ChimeraX commands (.cxc) that place a marker at each C-alpha (Angstrom):
marker #1 position -36.38,-17.72,-31.69 radius 0.5
marker #1 position -34.43,-20.96,-31.68 radius 0.5
marker #1 position -31.82,-21.26,-28.94 radius 0.5
marker #1 position -29.57,-23.32,-31.18 radius 0.5
marker #1 position -28.84,-20.23,-33.23 radius 0.5
marker #1 position -28.03,-18.04,-30.17 radius 0.5
marker #1 position -25.29,-20.36,-28.75 radius 0.5
marker #1 position -22.73,-20.02,-31.63 radius 0.5
marker #1 position -23.25,-16.26,-31.73 radius 0.5
marker #1 position -22.53,-15.97,-27.97 radius 0.5
marker #1 position -19.43,-18.19,-28.25 radius 0.5
marker #1 position -18.03,-15.72,-30.83 radius 0.5
marker #1 position -18.61,-12.80,-28.49 radius 0.5
marker #1 position -17.13,-14.61,-25.56 radius 0.5
marker #1 position -14.15,-15.67,-27.66 radius 0.5
marker #1 position -13.43,-12.09,-28.57 radius 0.5
marker #1 position -13.73,-10.95,-24.90 radius 0.5
marker #1 position -11.45,-13.81,-23.85 radius 0.5
marker #1 position -8.80,-13.00,-26.40 radius 0.5
marker #1 position -8.92,-9.30,-25.42 radius 0.5
marker #1 position -8.50,-10.30,-21.75 radius 0.5
marker #1 position -5.56,-12.48,-22.63 radius 0.5
marker #1 position -3.84,-9.58,-24.48 radius 0.5
marker #1 position -4.36,-7.23,-21.50 radius 0.5
marker #1 position -2.98,-9.84,-19.04 radius 0.5
marker #1 position -0.02,-10.45,-21.32 radius 0.5
marker #1 position 0.75,-6.75,-21.49 radius 0.5
marker #1 position 0.57,-6.48,-17.70 radius 0.5
marker #1 position 2.78,-9.56,-17.26 radius 0.5
marker #1 position 5.38,-8.07,-19.61 radius 0.5
marker #1 position 5.40,-4.72,-17.83 radius 0.5
marker #1 position 5.54,-6.21,-14.30 radius 0.5
marker #1 position 9.33,-6.73,-14.06 radius 0.5
marker #1 position 10.03,-3.19,-15.19 radius 0.5
marker #1 position 7.83,-1.81,-12.49 radius 0.5
marker #1 position 9.28,-4.08,-9.75 radius 0.5
marker #1 position 12.90,-3.14,-10.69 radius 0.5
marker #1 position 11.91,0.55,-10.85 radius 0.5
marker #1 position 10.50,0.41,-7.40 radius 0.5
marker #1 position 13.43,-1.41,-5.93 radius 0.5
marker #1 position 15.66,1.76,-5.76 radius 0.5
marker #1 position 12.90,3.74,-4.13 radius 0.5
marker #1 position 12.42,1.06,-1.50 radius 0.5
marker #1 position 16.19,1.10,-0.77 radius 0.5
marker #1 position 16.07,4.94,-0.26 radius 0.5
marker #1 position 13.09,4.51,2.09 radius 0.5
marker #1 position 14.92,1.96,4.17 radius 0.5
marker #1 position 17.99,4.15,4.44 radius 0.5
marker #1 position 15.86,7.18,5.55 radius 0.5
marker #1 position 14.04,5.00,8.12 radius 0.5
marker #1 position 17.44,3.85,9.57 radius 0.5
marker #1 position 18.52,7.53,9.89 radius 0.5
marker #1 position 15.19,8.43,11.54 radius 0.5
marker #1 position 15.56,5.52,14.05 radius 0.5
marker #1 position 19.12,6.65,14.86 radius 0.5
marker #1 position 17.85,10.19,15.58 radius 0.5
marker #1 position 15.06,8.91,17.72 radius 0.5
marker #1 position 17.56,6.80,19.72 radius 0.5
marker #1 position 19.66,9.91,20.25 radius 0.5
marker #1 position 16.60,11.92,21.42 radius 0.5
marker #1 position 15.75,9.08,23.83 radius 0.5
marker #1 position 19.28,8.99,25.24 radius 0.5
marker #1 position 19.39,12.77,25.65 radius 0.5
marker #1 position 16.07,12.78,27.53 radius 0.5
marker #1 position 16.76,9.74,29.70 radius 0.5
marker #1 position 17.32,11.72,32.82 radius 0.5
marker #1 position 14.23,13.83,32.39 radius 0.5
marker #1 position 11.01,13.41,34.35 radius 0.5
marker #1 position 8.28,11.95,32.18 radius 0.5
marker #1 position 5.37,14.20,31.39 radius 0.5
marker #1 position 2.21,13.66,33.28 radius 0.5
marker #1 position -0.71,12.38,31.35 radius 0.5
marker #1 position -3.25,12.89,34.16 radius 0.5
marker #1 position -5.75,15.71,33.58 radius 0.5
marker #1 position -6.36,18.21,36.34 radius 0.5
marker #1 position -9.50,17.69,38.40 radius 0.5
marker #1 position -11.10,20.85,36.87 radius 0.5
marker #1 position -10.99,19.27,33.41 radius 0.5
marker #1 position -12.38,16.03,34.67 radius 0.5
marker #1 position -15.37,17.84,36.08 radius 0.5
marker #1 position -16.13,19.67,32.83 radius 0.5
marker #1 position -16.30,16.36,30.98 radius 0.5
marker #1 position -13.34,17.23,28.59 radius 0.5
marker link #1:1,2 radius 0.2
marker link #1:2,3 radius 0.2
marker link #1:3,4 radius 0.2
marker link #1:4,5 radius 0.2
marker link #1:5,6 radius 0.2
marker link #1:6,7 radius 0.2
marker link #1:7,8 radius 0.2
marker link #1:8,9 radius 0.2
marker link #1:9,10 radius 0.2
marker link #1:10,11 radius 0.2
marker link #1:11,12 radius 0.2
marker link #1:12,13 radius 0.2
marker link #1:13,14 radius 0.2
marker link #1:14,15 radius 0.2
marker link #1:15,16 radius 0.2
marker link #1:16,17 radius 0.2
marker link #1:17,18 radius 0.2
marker link #1:18,19 radius 0.2
marker link #1:19,20 radius 0.2
marker link #1:20,21 radius 0.2
marker link #1:21,22 radius 0.2
marker link #1:22,23 radius 0.2
marker link #1:23,24 radius 0.2
marker link #1:24,25 radius 0.2
marker link #1:25,26 radius 0.2
marker link #1:26,27 radius 0.2
marker link #1:27,28 radius 0.2
marker link #1:28,29 radius 0.2
marker link #1:29,30 radius 0.2
marker link #1:30,31 radius 0.2
marker link #1:31,32 radius 0.2
marker link #1:32,33 radius 0.2
marker link #1:33,34 radius 0.2
marker link #1:34,35 radius 0.2
marker link #1:35,36 radius 0.2
marker link #1:36,37 radius 0.2
marker link #1:37,38 radius 0.2
marker link #1:38,39 radius 0.2
marker link #1:39,40 radius 0.2
marker link #1:40,41 radius 0.2
marker link #1:41,42 radius 0.2
marker link #1:42,43 radius 0.2
marker link #1:43,44 radius 0.2
marker link #1:44,45 radius 0.2
marker link #1:45,46 radius 0.2
marker link #1:46,47 radius 0.2
marker link #1:47,48 radius 0.2
marker link #1:48,49 radius 0.2
marker link #1:49,50 radius 0.2
marker link #1:50,51 radius 0.2
marker link #1:51,52 radius 0.2
marker link #1:52,53 radius 0.2
marker link #1:53,54 radius 0.2
marker link #1:54,55 radius 0.2
marker link #1:55,56 radius 0.2
marker link #1:56,57 radius 0.2
marker link #1:57,58 radius 0.2
marker link #1:58,59 radius 0.2
marker link #1:59,60 radius 0.2
marker link #1:60,61 radius 0.2
marker link #1:61,62 radius 0.2
marker link #1:62,63 radius 0.2
marker link #1:63,64 radius 0.2
marker link #1:64,65 radius 0.2
marker link #1:65,66 radius 0.2
marker link #1:66,67 radius 0.2
marker link #1:67,68 radius 0.2
marker link #1:68,69 radius 0.2
marker link #1:69,70 radius 0.2
marker link #1:70,71 radius 0.2
marker link #1:71,72 radius 0.2
marker link #1:72,73 radius 0.2
marker link #1:73,74 radius 0.2
marker link #1:74,75 radius 0.2
marker link #1:75,76 radius 0.2
marker link #1:76,77 radius 0.2
marker link #1:77,78 radius 0.2
marker link #1:78,79 radius 0.2
marker link #1:79,80 radius 0.2
marker link #1:80,81 radius 0.2
marker link #1:81,82 radius 0.2
marker link #1:82,83 radius 0.2
view
């Protein structure tokens, strides 16, 4: 088989794949702004909820400021068991 005949046939196939890839990328590029603006409101809600959570955690810390911290040391019995 002559390689001179294969090259033009391959270029046609690669051209079709390249054009399909361009159409897919163009569709994604057109849809991108809609998805970004759709997510914007959700991100705003998440930020508001995170602020509320931080305020609640600060209140909990202030309420427990006078309490003795919990001990993280294990009793000697547990140390001997290898737990």
